[in-house]
N, C-alpha and C positions, 0 to 999 in steps of 0.2 A: 685020351691024353690027360695027364694029371694037371690039376690047377697049380701053377707055380707058387701062389701064395700059400696053399696048403702044404706044399713041400717045404717051403722056407719057414713056415710057422705051424708046427705040429699041434694037434688038438689039445694036448695036455698043457702046453705053454699058452695056448690061446685061452684056455679056461683059467689058468693062473693069472693072466693079464686081466681077465674079466673080474676075478676076485679082488685084484688090486684096485681096480676102478671102483668096485662096490665098497671096498674098505675106505677109500677116499670119500665116497658119498656119505657113509655112515659116521665118519669122523670130522665132518665139517669142511672138507676140501673139495667142493664140487667142481672148482676150476681145474684141478688136477684130474678128476674123474672125467670131465668133459674132454680133455686132451686124449686120455686113454681110449675112451669109447669112440671118439671121432676117428682115431687111428684104426681101431678094430673094425669100424664100419667100412673103412677103405679096404682093409684086408679081406673082409667077408661081407660085401654088400648083400642086403636082404636077410641077414641073420636076425630073426625077430627078437631074440634075447638082447642082442647088441643095440638094435634100434630102440627098444623100450628103455634100455639103460641110458642111451644117448639122450633121449627125450627127457628122462628123469633128471639127468645132469643139467640140461638146459633150463629146466624149471627151477632147480636149486640154484642156478647161477643167475636167476631173474632174467632169463631170455625166453619168455613164453612164446613169442612170435616164432622163434627158431624151433622150439619144441612142436608147435602146431605145424610148421612146414615139414618137419620130419614125420609127424603122424599122418599128414596129408599124403605123403609119398607111399604109404602102405597100400597093399593090394586090398581089394574090397573085402575079401575073407579075413585078412589080418586086421583090417581097421575095425572089424566088428568084434574083435577080442575084448573081453571085459577090461583087461589092463589098458588097452588103447583108449577106451572110453574114460577110465579113471584118470589117466594122464592128460587127456584132452580137457577134462573138467578142471583139473588143477591149473593147466596152462590158461584156460579161459578166465578163471577167477583172477589170475594175475593181470590179465589185460583189462579187467573191469567189466567183462561181459558176464554178469552174474546170472542172467536168465539162461543164456546158452550153457553156462557152466552147470547150472541146476539140471538142465535137460541131459547133458552128458553124464552127470552123476546118476541120474535116473536110469539111463541106458546101462550104465555100469552095474547097478544093482540088479536090473532085470536080466542082463546077459549072464551075470554070475549065478543067479538062480537057475537060469536055463541050463547052464553048463553043469551044475550040480545034479540036475534031474536026469541028465543023459546017461 
């Protein structure tokens, strides 16, 4: 059976919506990007690209706790992605947890190196 959200929202339009959210992030409108990425997350829960974009928008909107909550919802495999560690580090620095942020950024660097050598 086809997923109704995929029928109602074809992949090309979904990608266009993601680009619009990215445009808002790049041009200083993270609040608009947050709305777009939140809606996209409802349409396709578990889409890693959307989850990372949503976390980024939360960080840019100065909502680090929400970004951490989003990142904490990732599967074990996805939470080990270098980008997940990078976003976690950025969110943690906003909460004032500098030691934890430094650890997360260290994991980001290591995971990125590991990914390049595979």
